[in-house]
N, C-alpha and C positions, 0 to 999 in steps of 0.2 A: 403231547405234541412238541412242545418246547424241547424237550429231551431228544426226540428224534431229530429235531431241527440242529441242535448242538451236535449230535453225533455225526449228522451228514457233513456238517462243516469240518470236523475234526478229521473225517476221513478224507475229505478234498484236501485238506491242509498236509495231510501225510503222504499224497501221492505228488512225487516230483519226477522229472525226467530221469531215467536211470534207476529208479525204485519201483518195487512192486507195489500192490496195494495194502501190504503190511507196512511199508515204510522201509524195507530192507533193501540193500543194493541188489540190484538185477545181476546175474553172472553174466549176461550179454552186454552189459553197459561199458561204455569206454570212459575212462576218467578224463580223458582230453576234451571230451564233448560237454560243454556246459551249456545251460539254458538260462538266458536272462529275460524275465517276462518284461513287456513294455512298461515304461514309466508312466505314460498317459495313454488314455483310450478315450476316443470320440463317444458320442452318445449312440449313433448308429451301430459302431462296432460293440458296445456293450449290449445293446438289443440283441445283436445276433449270437453274441456269446452266452448270454443266459437264456435263449431262445425267444425269437421274435413270431413263431407262429406254434404254439404247443399248449399244454393244459392251462396254463395261466390264462391266456388269451380267451379261453372259453368264458370266463366270467365277464370281462366287459362286453364282449360280443353278444352273450345272453341278455346282460342288463339293457344295453341300446336296443336289441331286438324287440324285447319285451315292450319298452316304451314306444317303439315304433309302430308295433302292432295295435297297441292301444290307441295311439294318435290316429291311425288308419281307420280304426272302427269308428271312432268319432266323427271323422270328415265323411267316412261311406255313410254312417247313420244319418247325418244330415240329409244326405241325398234322398235316403228313403222315408225320412220324416216330413220331407217337403213333397213328396210325390203327389201326382194330381189324383184327385178322387173319382170315383166312377158316379155319375150322376144318373137318376131316374126322374123323369117328368111326369106331371100329371096335369091336364088341363081340366078345370073344373066342369067344362061341358063335355069331357069324355070320362070314360070308366075304367080305362086300364093305364097302368104304369108302363113307360117305355125308357129305353136307354137315351140319354141325350148328352149334349156337350153343356159346358159350364155357362157359356153365353146364353144359351136357351133357357137353362134351368133358372138362371138369376135374372131373367127378364120379369117384366111386369105382368100380372095376371097368370103366372105359372108357379105351381106348387112343385117342390122337389124333395128327394130325398137321397140319402148315401148308400151305396151298395158296398159294404165294407168287406174285405177279404181277409182271410187268415187272422182274424181277431184282430184288425188294425186300430191303432190309436195314434195318429200322426199329430204332427203340431197344428195342422190345419183344424183337425177334430178338437184338440185341445183348446184352441182360442176361437173356435167357431168363425173360422174364416173363409167359409165355403164361397161367398160371394164378395169377398173384400178383394182390395188391391194386392196382388201377390209380390208387389215390390218389396213388402215386409221380409220376405225369404232372402232377397237379393242383399238387403240391408243387413240381415243377421249374418249370412255369409261374409259380407265385407267386414262387418264389425270384427267377427272373430279373427280375420286374417290381419286386420289393421292392427289388433292387439299385438300379435306377434311382432310387428314392427316396432311400436311405440313402447312397448315393454321388453320384449325379448332382445332387441338391439342394446339398449343400455346395460343389459345384464352381460353382454360380451366384453364390454370394457372391463366390468367387474372382474369376469373370468381371467382376462389377461393380467390382472393385478392382484387378485386374492387367491385365484386358482379355480381350475375346471371343476374339481370335487366340491369346493365350497360353495359355488353356486349352485351345483346340482341339488345338493342337500337343502338349502333354503328354499330353493325354487319348488322343488317338490312338496315341502311343507305347506307353502302357500297354496300351491295347486290343489291340493287335497281339501283344504279348508273351503276353497271355492267351489270345488266339485260337490261336497256336502251340501253348499248352499243352492247349488242348481238342481240338485234332487229333491231338496226340502221345500223350495219357495218359488222355484222358477214357473211352476204351473199357474201361480196367481196372477203374473204379470207377463205380458210378452216383451215389456220394455225391459223389465229385471233380467230377462233371458240375455238380451242383447248385451247388457252391461256385464254380466257374469261371464258370457261367452268371450267377451273382449278381454278381460283380466285373465281368464283361465288359459285361453290359448297362449297369451303373452308369457305367462310363466312356465308354460309347458315349453314353449319355443327357446326360451333362454336356457333352460335346462338341456333341451335337447342338442342345441349347438354346441354347448360345453362338453356334453357327452360325446359328440362325434370327434371333437378334437383330442379329447382323452382317449379315444379308443385309437385312433391312427398314430397317436405317440407311443402306443404299446406295441406296435407291429411294424415288422420288417417291411421294406419297400415293396418287396416283390408280391407281398401279400395284401396290402391295403386295399387294391381293387377286389380282391376276392371277398374280403370282409364286409365292404360296402355293397357289392352285389348281392350277397347273401341276406343282408338286411333288407335291400330292395325288394328281393323276391317275396318277403314276408308280407308286403304291402298288399300284393295280389292274393296271397293266402288268406289274408285278414278278411278281404272281401268275399271270398268263397265262404269262409267260416260264418262269416256274419250272415250270409243268405240262409243258413241254416236256422238261425234264430229269428230272423223275419219271417221266414215262411210259418214258423211256429207261432210267433206273436211278434208282430211288428208295433210295438211300443215304444215311444221315443224315449221314456225314461228307462225303459230296459237297456235300449241300445246305449244311451250315454252311459248309464251305470256299469255296463260290461266294460266300456272303454276306460273308465275310471279304475276298475278293479284291476285290469291289466296292467295299466301304467303304474299302479301301487305295487304290483308284484317287482316290476323293474326298479322301482324306487328302493325298495327294501334290500336289493342287492348292492346298494351304495354303501351299506354298512362294512362289506367285505371288500370293496374296490378301494385301493389306494389312490393318492393323488399322483399326477404324472411326474415321473422323475426328471423329465425334459423341462418341465416348467420350474420345478424346484430349483435345478441347476442353474438354468438361464436366466430366470427372473429374480428368484428369491436367493440365488447364490448359495444353496444349501447343499454342500459337498455331502455331508454326513446323511443328510435325509434321502437324497437320492441314491446313495449306495445302500441304503437299509432297504429301499423299496426293490432295487435290483438283487439284492441279497433274497429278498422274499419270492422274486419271479425265479430265480436260480433253483431255489429249493423245490418249489412247486413244479418246476419243469424237469427236475432231476439233473440239473447241470452244474457245473462247477462255477464258482464266484470268482470273477477276476481280482486281482490284486493291485492293478493300476489305479492312477488317478484319474478321475473323470475331468474332461476339459471339452470346452466348446471352441472349435477352431476360429470362429468370427471374433472371438473375444481373447484369443490367445495373448496379443501383445497389448491389451487394453488395460489400463490401470486404475482410471479415476472416472468419477461421473455417475450419472444415472443409470440405474438397473432396469428402467423400465420405458418402454417405447409405446406409441400411440398412433391414432388416425393422423395425426399432422405428420409423423416421421414416414408413415406409409405414403402419403399423398405426396410428400416433397421428393420422394425417390422416383425418378421418371421410368425405371424400371417396373417398379411394383405399381406405380400408377396406371401404367398401360394394362398391366395384367388385371387389376382391380376392375377397371372400366369394362374391358371385354368380358371378364368372367362375370360381372354384375349383368351384363346383358345377356349372356347365356342364362343366368338364374331367372332374369326377368321372362325370357321367352318360355323357359321350362315351365315357371310357375302358372304363367298366363295359359298356355296351352293345355298342359296337364288338367288344371282346374276348369277350363271350359268344357272338357270331356266330361269332368267329374260331374259338374253341376248339370250339365245336359243329358245325363242318363235317364231321368225321367220323361224327357221330350222327344227321345229318339223315335220311339214307336208311338202311335195313336192309341194304342191299347195300353190301359193302365198296368194290367197284369204282365206285359212284356218286359217291365223295368227289371224284374228278377232275372229273367233271360240275358237281357242286355247287360246286366251287372256281371254276371257270372261270366259271360264272353270277354267282357273288357278287363275283369281281373285275371282270366286266363292269358290274355294279350299282353297285361302289363307283367306278369312272372316271366313271359317269354322275353320281353324286351329287357328286363332287369337281368337276364341270364346271359344275353348276348355278349356283353364286355368281357365276361369269363372266357369266351371261345376266342374273340377278336383281338384281346389286349396283347398276347404275345407276338402278334404278327402285324397289326395296325396301331399306329400311334393314336393317343387320344384325341388330339385335334382333329385327325382325319375321321375318327369314329364318329365325333360330334358332327362333322359335316355330313356324314352318312345318315345319322339318325334324324337330324334336321329336315334333310331331303325326304326321308320316308314320311315324316310327320306331314309335310306340306303336301307330298303325293296323295295319301290317304284322304286328307281334306278336300283336296281338288276333285278327286273321284266322288267322295260322298256329296259334294255341292252339286255334282251333275245328276244324282239320283235322289237327293234328299226328300223330294215330295211325291216320288213314284213308286219306290220299292224299299219297304223298311228293312228286310232281310239283307238286302245287298247294301244297304246303307250302314247297317251295323258290322257288317264285314269290313267296310272300308274304314270306319272309324276305330276297329281294332288295329288296322294297319296304322294308322296315326298313334294310337296308344302304344304299339310296340316301339316306334321311333322315338315318342317323347319320353317314355320309360328308360330306353336305354341312354337317351341324352342326360336325364336326371341322375342315373347311377354314375355316369362318368363325372359330370360336373360337381357332383358332391365330393369325389376324391380328389379331383384338381383343385377344388377351392381349399382344401386343407393342405395341400402339397405347394400351392404357388406362393404362400406367404410363410414367413418365418415365425418361429415360436414365439416371440415376443408380442407380435400383432396377428397371431394365426386366428383367434376367436374374433377379433374385430373385423379382419378381412372377410373371414366366414359369415360374420354378421351384417356386413354391408351387402354382400351378395345375398345373404338371406331377406334383407330388407326389399332388394329389387325383386326376388322372386315373390314375395309377399305383395309387392305392389301390382305386379301382374296378377296374383292370385285374387287380389281384392277387387279388381276389375272384372275378373272372369264371371262372377254370378250377375253382376249388373248388365255385362253384355249379353249373357244367355238370356235374361228377361227381356232385354231389348229386342232381341231376334227372335223371340219366341213365336211370333206369328209367322216369321219366315221359315221356320224349322232348320235354320242354317246359320249358326254363330261362328262360322269357321274361316270367312274371308281374312280377317285380321291375323289368324294363325298362320294362314299361308304366306302373308306377307313378312311377318316378323321371322318365321322360320327361314325363308330364302335370304334374308338379308344377314341373319346371325350365322348362316352357314358359311359365309364367306369370311366374316370378322373373326370366328374361332381358328381359323388357321393360322392367325397371327400368334396364338399362345404356344408356348414351348411344351414338349412332351416330357412329362415329369415321372413317367411310369417306373423307371429304374433309377431315379435320383434320390440321394439321401435329402432328408428334410433339412431346410435352413433354419437356423436358429436366432438369428439377429439382423437387422438393418445395419451394416456397417457404413459410416460415413466420416469425413474428415471433421474433427473437433467435437465428436460425440461419443464418448467412451463408456464402457462399463466398467465397474470396480471389480478388484480380485475377489476370487471366490472365498468364502469363509468356511471355517470348519465347525462353528456352533451350529446345531441343528434344531429344526422344529421339534425333535425328540426331548431336547432339554438336557443339559448335562448330568442331571442326577437321575435321570430315567432308564429304566430297562429297555433295551430295544425289543425285547421280546413282548413287552407288554402292549396291551391294545391301545393305540393312540387313534382318536377318531379323526384326525386330519389325513393319516398315512393309510388308515385301514386297518382292520383287525384281521 
């Protein structure tokens, strides 16, 4: 493999304007025509030159897609693991068992039993919570999402200082240790399950945010939305695939175990995924390391390697000072502060609305078995909503798309509120309308958050937005349980979507703009780029390096 790479570079070096592929002068060449390659090249131009949407990009897309599918299975599995049970009651004075509601089954002087379907074993069965307060499930869901804030967000600061890949590798290692603990010990204590879920979702969230930033920094501007939309469509596909497992055996340990295995497959791909060259050049000032990764991308994509020096326009005239920026720099800039507040509001509404629907799946229908039908329909609606940005992006700006998606979500929720207690089948249709809207909004806002902030604070900005989403998501299971008797937890969704639909129009459209790399302000300068590399002066560039990938 190394010999083939060297041969490819030699062939590329021999090709010059006026020469044929053997390096000889072409008879049609003109001696008075000279070609001067550019002395400097920006990161966006470098990505385009070596291929911003080609064979190399398949690796990071597949890695993040696999992790997203695993994460989706985990959260969808939570909904199935906390589904309502089918009760059968028996009055001591009677002789027959009959179907009854939980309130009747758990009343005094009444015997009950559980009618299990499809070899079920949910968390309710595991902890014998048939007549206990179901607030536990709201606490479990809230603890999991809170962990993504209190653990995941600090990891975003580390990712903007140490590297996206650095955080992902270590986050995945801790994740799998905690996953093994869940499968081995969580059955003994429901309090232990809450604690482990808090930590495991936190480390997964930090790795996922770093991975999303890593992905968009490898892709050309016109294809970023395509990549995120493809990843988002897999969320709905994960739900449909999970239904097959649930119908065979709805065991909470099987579902959680499957999600961990899928995430493990994505984590293993990190061995072959390099660090972001944009991060290396902008934050670590590593010219040689960034060029080594671009050379690898060029070889993989079958494109020639550029000879120009890499440079960052925002840092071109800056000579001294710190090479790192953080949340303070982001907040002190009025431009980025406005973007942060509005974008965080978008994420809050998306997180709250999305998980309201997610956790309300077991409650949409009065029949416990209908949860499988409802989940399949909602999964299909999600795939449709995630695919809409692929169709609309060439013609409609992203802020206007967000306006449309929020309006669709509110409309579906209003229609559902009108029939919530009368017609289950019509109600699920309206919920699917809301799911299409919020899924489209989630797909757009993921891409926008990675493009609105510069490289030096990209993961931090994305982390703040993620915290906003998780605050909304943490409130969702509690709101669902609060509105359980009314069968309609959607009035807050309607109000929030309508307000945010107006605010989002203040955000710029970044669909065709190059990524920004630094916050430039007077009196705060970056140092010059250095030629020393993370490879080390005495190491062979073709050898495997854990930081740059193998």
